[in-house]
N, C-alpha and C positions, 0 to 999 in steps of 0.2 A: 610569422608577424614581422613587419618591417619597422625598424627603429630609426630615429633622426640621424644617428651616427653613420647609418649606411649610405646616406645620400648627401651628407653636408660636404661643402667645399671650404677650403681654407681662405681666410681673409688675408689678402695680399696687400691691400692699400687701406691705411688709416690717415685721416687728415683732421685737423681741428677746424673750429667754426670760422676762422679767420683766413683759411686757405683760400686762394683765388681760383678761378676757372682754369687759368693757364697752368697753374701748379697741379691742379687735380688731373687735368688731361695729360700732362707729361707723365704723371705716375702711372696712370692707367695704361698709357701706351707702353711704357718701359717695361711693365710687369705683366702686360697682356692680361689685365683684369677686366671684368665687366661691371664692378661695382666698387665704390669707395664708401668707407664708414667713417662717419663724424663722430668725434670724441670730445668730451669736456671733462677735465679732471680725471682722466683715466677710464671714463664710462662712455660707452657707446649710447649716442642720443638720437642717431639718425643715419641715413644712408642717401646715396645718389648713384643711380645707374647710368650707363652711357646714354640711353635714351633720354633720361632725365636732363643730363647735362646738354645735349642737343637742343632740346626745347628751351632751356635757359639761355643758350647762345643766341637763339634765334630772336629772342626778346631783350638781350642785354646790349649794352653800348660799347662793350669791350672785354677783353680777357682778364682784365685786373679786378673786375667785380668780385666779391666775396662768394663763396659757393652757397647755393640754397640746398636744402636737403628735406627728405621725407621722413616721417617719424612713426609710420604704421609698422611697427616691429613687434614681433612676439617672441619672448625668451622662453625656450623649453629645455627641459633636461635631455641631454643627448641620448641617453638610454631608454627613453620613454617611446611608446608607440606613436607612429605617426598619425596625426589627426589634424584637422583643418578648422580654423575659426573664421568667422565672417569679418569683413573690412580689414583683412590683414594681407599684406603683400610680401613681406620679408620675415624670414625665420632665422633666429640665432639660437645655436645650440651651446649649452653650457655643460660643464662636468659638475661633479658633486661639491667641488670647492667654489661653484658659480664663476669659474673662468670660461671665457668664450672659446670655443673649440672650432667653429666654422658657422657657415651660413648657406642658405639657399632661398630663392624666390619660391613663392607659392606655385607659380606657374611651372617652374622647372622641376619642383617636387612632385607635382602631380604627374608630369610626363615620365619622371624617373621612376616613380611607384609603378606605373603601368609596364614600364619595361622590365623592372625587377620581378613583378608578378608573372610576367610571361616567362621570364628566365626560370624563376622557381617552379613554375608549373612544368616547364620542359624538363628541368631535372627530376621532378617527382615522377612524371610519366614516362621518362626515357627507359627506365628499367622494367616497366610493364609493357613495353612494345607499342606505345602510342605515338603516332606521327602527328606532327604540327606543321602547317603552313599558314603564314600570315601574308596578306596582300593589302594594297592601299586601295583607295576608292576606285582606281582604275584597274583593279584586279592584277596589278603587277606584283610579283612575289617579292616581298621584302625580308622575309625570314623563313628558314626552313631547318627543322631540327635533324640531328644525325639519325634518329629512327626513321623518320620520313624518307631520307636519302636511301637507307637500307631497304625500306619497303618498296620504294619506286624503282630502285636500281639506277638512279641518276644522280650525279653529284651536284651539290648546291651552286657550284661555279657555273653549270649549264642552266640551272633553273632560275637563279636570281634575276629579277627585273623582267622575266618573261611573263606574258599574259596567261594567268593561271586558268581563267574561264575558257581560253581557246584550246589549252592542253588537255582539259579535263572533259570526260564524258560523264554527264549526269542527267537524271531524270526530271529534275525540276530546275526552274529558272533562278539563277543565283541573284538576280536583281531583287527578289524578295528579301535576301539577307540584307542587301544594302539598304532596304527600307525599314529594317529594324526586326525582321522575323528570324527566329531560330529554326532551322531544319534539323530534325533529329532522326537518327538511324537511317541515313540516306545512302543508297548505294551508288557507286562512282567507279570510274576506272581510268587509268593512265598507264601508257607504256605496257599494256596488256595485263596490268595488275588490278585485280578485283578488290575494291575496298568497301568498307562500310563505316560510317562515322557521322559526326555532327558538324553543321556549318553555324558560326555564331558572328553576329555583328560586333566588330570592334569599336568600342565607344571611348573617346577621349574627351574629357571636359563636356560630357553629355552630347557630344557630336560624333556620328559614325564616320570613322576614317578608313574602314576597310572591313574585311572578314577574316575569321579564323576557322581553319578546317582541322578537325582533330579526328583521326581515323586509325583502323586496324586493317590488316589483311582480312578479308571477309572470312576465310577459313578459320583463322584464329579467333576472330570475333564470335563466330558461331559456337566454337568449342567453349570460349569464356562465357557466352550466354547460358549454354548447358549447364555449365558448372555453377554459375551464379543462380540459376533456377534451383538447382539441388540444394545449394546453401540457403537460399530463400525459403524453400519449403521445409527444410530442416529447422531453419530458425523459427518459422511460423508455427511448426509443431511444438518446439520446445516452449515457445511463448504460451501456447495453449495449455501445455502441461503445467507451466509455472503459475498461469492464472487461475488454474483450476485447484491448485494447492492452496490458495488463499494466503500465500506467503509472498513476502518481498524478498528477492534475491540480490544481494548487494556483493560486488566484487571489488576488492581493494588491493592495491599493489603493495609490495614490501615496504614502501615509504609512507604508506598510510594515504595515497591519493584514490579517490573513488574513480574507477575506470568503467564500470558498468552497473546499470540497475534494470532488473527484469522482474516479471510477474506482477504482483499487486503493489503499486506504489503507495506507501503509507505518507500521504502529503501532510496529515495532521500532526504526524510525529516530527517530521522535518520542518515544519512551518513554511513550506514552499509548495507551489501548486504543480510543478512539473518536475519529473526527474532530471530533465536536462540542466536544471538549476544547481544540482549538487554534483554532477558529473565533472570531473576535473578538479574539484576542490578536495582538500585534505580533511580527513575525518576529524582531526584535532580542531579545525575551526568551529566545529559544532560542540565538542565536548568542553573545550577551554571556555566557551560562553555559557556552559552550563545548560546548553540546549537539551541534553539528556545525559543521564548517568546510569550505570557505570559506562566506561569505554571498553566495550567487549572485544574490540580490535586489539587493543593494548594487553588486555588479559590473555587473549589467545597468543599473542607474540611472546609475552612473558613466560607463560606456561609451556608453550611449544606443543600444545594439544587442543583437542576440541573443548570449547568452552561453552557453557549454557548459562545465561543470566537473564534476569528480569529488569529491563531498562525503564526508567521513568524519565518522561520528558516535562518540560514546563507546560503548564495547563492541565496537568492530571493525566496525560496520555501515558499508557503503559504497553511495553512491547515485550513479548517473549522472543529472545534471539538465541540462536545457535551459531558460534563462529568456529569455522574449520580451517586450519592452515593447509596450503598446498605446497609441497616441496618438490623440487626437481634436482636430482643428483646431490641431495643433501642440503640444498640451498632453498630458502623460503622464496616462493615466487609471488603468492598472493594469498588473501584470506577471503574465504566466501562466507557471507553471514546470511542466514536465513531468518526472517523476522515475521512475527504474526502479532497483529494488534489485539490486545486483551483488555482494552480500556473499558470502563464500566460507567459510561456517562451518556445516557440516552437523550437527556434533556437538550444537551448542546447539539446532538445529531438532529434531533427533530426540529429544532428551531432553524436549521439551515436548509434553505430550498435546495441547494446543490446536493445535500446529503439525502434529501427525500428522493432525488432522482438517481442516486448511486446504486450501483449493483449490490445485491443483498450479500455477496462475498465480502464486502467491506463493512458489513453491519455487525456490531458487537455492542450489546446494550445491557443496562441493569437499571432496575427501578428500586429505589429505596422507599419501603412502605412500612412505617412504623417499626424500624428495627430489622425488617426482612428484605432481602434482595432477590429479584427475579433476574437471573442472568441467562442471556440467550444470544444466539446468532442466526438461527434457523428462520427461514421464510414462513414456517408454519406457525411459530409463536408471534412473529411479526404481524401476520394476518389476523391471528386470533386476539391479539391485543387491540388492533384496530377496530375489530368487531365489539369487543368489550367495552371500548371507550365510547362508542355510539350507544350502546345499550345502557351504560352507566348514567346517562343523562335523563333516563326515564325511571320509572318506579316498578316496572315489570318484575315478576319473580323469576329468578334465573336458577336453573339446574346445572351444576357442574358435574360432568361424569368422567371418569377415568380411573386408571388402575391405582392401586396403593402406591404411595410415594411420589407421585407426579407433581405435588405442590398445589393441590386444589385450593388450600387456605390462602396462599400468596395471591392466587387469581381473584379469589373473593375480596381480599384487601384491596386489589387493584380496582375493582368495580366500585367499592365503597369511596376509595380516595379520588376517583374521578367524578363523583356524583355530587349533587347539591347538598347531600347530608354529610360531606366529609368531615366537618367540624363536629358533629355529634358522635354518639357512642358506636362503636363496632363491637358487638357481642358474639363470641364463638361459643357454640355448644356442641360437645361431642356426644351425640344421641347414643352411642354405644358404650359410653364410659360411666353413665349415670345409671344407678340400680332402678329397675322398673318401678318399685313402690315409691321412689322419691322423684321420679322425672316430672310428675305433673306439678308437685309443689315448687320444683326448681324453674319450670318454665313459666308457670302462671302466678306462683306465690300462694301465700296462705294467710288466713285471718287468725287472730289470737285464739288459742284453745282448739285450733282445728283438729289436732291430734296430739297424742301423748308425746312430750318432749318438744312440742312446737315452741317457738319464741312467744313470750307472752304478749309481745308488741305486734306480732305478726310480721310477714316479711314480704317485700315486693319480689315478683318473679322476674325472669331475665327478659321477658317481652316488655314488662314495664320499664326496666332499666334501659332497654333499647328504644324507648319512645323517641320518635323524631330521627332515629338513626337507622342501623342495619344490624339484623341478627343473622348469623351464619350458623345453619344446622347442618353440621358435618355428620357423615355416616347416617344419613337419614333413613336408609334401608333397615337400619337396626331398631328403629322405633316400634314399640309394641303396637299391636292392632288397636288396643283400648285407647292408646294415646292418639292414634292417627285420626280418629273421628273428632277429637278435641282440636287437634291442629287444624283440621279442615274448617271447623267452625270459626277459628280465629282468623285464618286466611279469607273466608267469605265475609264475615260480619265485621272484621277489623276491631273486634273487642274480646277482652277475656274476663273470666271469673275466677277470683281466687278460690283456693281449696278451703272449704268451710264457710265460704261467703255466699251472698245471694246478690249483691250489686255487680252490675257489668262495668268495666273500665275500658274506655276506648283507647286504642293504641294505634299510632301512626308508624308503621315499621316496615322497611324494605327487607324482604325475605330472600336470602340466597341459600340454597341447599347443595349438598355435594354427596356423592356415593361412589363406591367402587364396584357395586352390584349392578345387575341388570334388572332394573325396576319393572320394566315390561314383563319380563319372564315371571317375576315375583307376583305380578298382578294376575298372570294366568295360573300360577300355582296357589293362588288364594291367600297369600302371606302379606299382601300389600294392596290397600284399598284402591280400586280403579278410580274412584272420583278424586282421591287426594293426588294420585299420580298425575292426572290431567291438570289438576290445579297447580301443581309444581312444575310441571313440564311446559311452561309458558314459552320460555326462551332457553332451549338446552344448548350447552356447549360441551364438546368433547375435548378433553385435555390429552394431547397425544402423548404416548409413553416415550421414554428416552430412546429406546431402540429405533423409533420412527423419526427421530431428529438428532442424527449422530453428530451434526454440526455443533450442537450444543455441549457436547461431552468435554471438549478441550477448554472452552472458557469456564464452564462449571468446575473442572478439575483444578485449574489455575486458582479460580476464586476460593475454593475451599482450602487449597494449599496455603494461600496467603492468610486465610482466616485462622487455621490451626497454627501456623507459624508464629503468629502474633499471641494466640492463646497460650501456647506452651514454650514460647521464646526459644524456638528451634529454627536454625537456618538450614533449609534443605530445598532441593530442587529436583524436577523430573529430567531424566534423559529423554531424548526424542523417541527412542525405543520403548520406553515406558509409556509414553502417551499413546504411541500406536496400539499398544495392547489394550489400554483403556478404551480406545476409539472402536475396537473390534469385538469387545464384550457385549453381550445381548442385554445387560442390565434389567433382569426381571423385577428387581426392587426399585428401579427407576432412580430419580434424583436422590432419594433418602439413602439407598444402597451406596451409591457413588459417594455421598458424603461420609458414610461410615467407613468405606474403603480407604478414602483419603486419610481420614483420622487414624486408622489402623497402620497405614504406611508411614505416616509421620512419627508415630509413637514407636513402632517396632523396627523400622530399618536403622541400621547401624551407621551407615556412610553418610557423607554429605549429599550424595546423589541417591535418588530413588530409581533403581534399575529395573529393566524388563523382568528379571528373575523375581524380584520383590513383588511386582504386581501380579505376575503369574501366581506365585505362591498365595498371596492374598486372595485372588479370585477363584483359584481352583484347588487350594490345598497344597500341602508338601508332597511333591511327586516322588521324592526319594523314598519316603516311607510307604507309598503306595506301589511303587514300581516292582514288577514281577517279571520274570522271563515270559515272552509271549507265546508260551506253549502250555499244554495241559498234559500232566503226567499221571492223572488219576482218572478212574471211571466215574462220570457224573451225567446228570441229565444233559441232553444236547443243547437245550435251550440256555441252561446256565453257562455251558461251556462257550457257546456262541457269545453270550453277554460278556463273560470274562475275558475273552480274547479281544472284543471290541474295545472294552475299557482299557486294556493294556496298549492297543494300537493307539488310542486317543492320547493316553498319557505319554507315550514315547514321541508321538507326533507333535504335541505342544511343546515338549522339551527341545525338539529339533527345530521346529518352525516358528514357535513363540506367539503366533497369533491364530485365532479361530478362523480367519478368513483364508490364510495361506493353507492351513491344514485341511479345510473343506474342499479346496481345489485338489489336493493330493488324494483325499479319501473319497471324493466324488459325492459329498453330501452338503447340506446347507449349513452356513456359519451358525444359524439358530440351533441346529441339532447338536453341534459340537458343544455350544454353550450350555445347553440343557443337560447333556451328558456329564460335562464337567461339574455343573452344579449339584447333579445327583451323586457323583463321586466324593464330592466335598462334605455331603451330609452324612 
């Protein structure tokens, strides 16, 4: 960056408004100056250059006339960067006390800047072996740097002002450069030296005044290209790894300046659209403005160790960050921060067109439905929710299928909340939890005196209560055969008859059912009515188990962690290694099992941090109590001995490698096999 102080000239001639042309000319001549400045009461109000004085002389009647002056002056801090304004010809630089330190015309400043830039560029590239030759419009060499002299083996005293075009052998016509074209990676030679480089048109004040040739020895250039290709390929590989990790990698130097950003850029967290807008800035600029808290960088510096924290930004964004200090010879060099977005705000995301086009790796959402939240980041759930939203607009019967614990009720709530019935009742019925002798009266109600112990006023059934709303029949596979035929009639006729009654009651109800059983197989076995199955199976949806959407494990774990932290008023956090164990587990109990495990970890772990060992113990049991030497010392059935040895190998392997994924590679079996065996050991 060039500042005004670098190019200012001292003011040698100061005159007042009454000074004559003769006096000013004498001062300019005596001090060999090119401009005089006019002051009034100690303040500069204008200036006159030699050219301006000559113009005034041509129109004046004598040398004794008062001097005229121009006032298009811009005062600038001398330590500020050089910038130009319109309709200004003269620049005056001032220090912090507003004292005048020098001047320069805009025309001179632009010329000086071009010279300084070329000099700075030469200094920058000299150490990397870059030769620079500059010519004028006639191809006469006006500048050659030391590196170019060394490459060509010819001193500058011989080359200066010679015709570069005549000396150089080149494949393309250099007239193209003089017309404004840049020639890149062009081979050339001079004095038997083979070179490769670029030709640039040299522009001053928008006009081409010559060309600049920047070049290497070709053999050096080819080596450099090979090395750059290696670095570029390595960089692209690392970027692919970073992006696939769904994390932002931030590198901050020891002073708090952000020097690099890689991986997935969390633009919503920083409130800027590009990583370039935060590079070069200090992290304190964001934390002091309460852009986000806490400052994980300072926590890492203060504690001199790896720090994990949940950062909250304005606007409700939440980021899970791990800051790791990097030391060299005992001195802190930088801090590397890995961050992952765990915000739970789908409405904001869905309202943004740019977010709709974003890659799914940047999606993390939650839906608040009557006190329940659906937390997800996987493409499978994203696609499923899109289909559910379309179906919700209609009144078709929906069947939700999936393993126990996947959260079928929350998806049923989602359908109801997106439908035209959302302001009406949502009634949930667990068909497996109501005694068989009571289920009919619960669903359809009863009249007074219908049976012993009945309310003397009668009672409305759940279908009546759900009129104009939605009824959710969970565990529909548990419904007795005797009730299945009655439910079929309700679905067909849209009316019910209370127990002990004779009149029919019309009901307008949206029916959603759910099961963790294979209803089609139950039909084949004769325990579920075929006609009811086809009546329910109008629009089926399969809710994927947690093991098939691993991307959702991390946000769910953090969500449950925060939930239980508030419930029990305990401050605890996961280490990255603990999260890794959670993400490699098979989760046969799905989301419900994950929720229970997180609660167990919150309650039972003693430290502030939940470590890998805590998670392994909760998932697979206490290995220390189970561990035995991997040998058999007594006679037993061969099958039992093999099973015992396998169990011991798995226990020791989990202790050593920590995750089912890594152990599966070592033992040559699938991660699912490891998880099943560990679950069996735990029982």
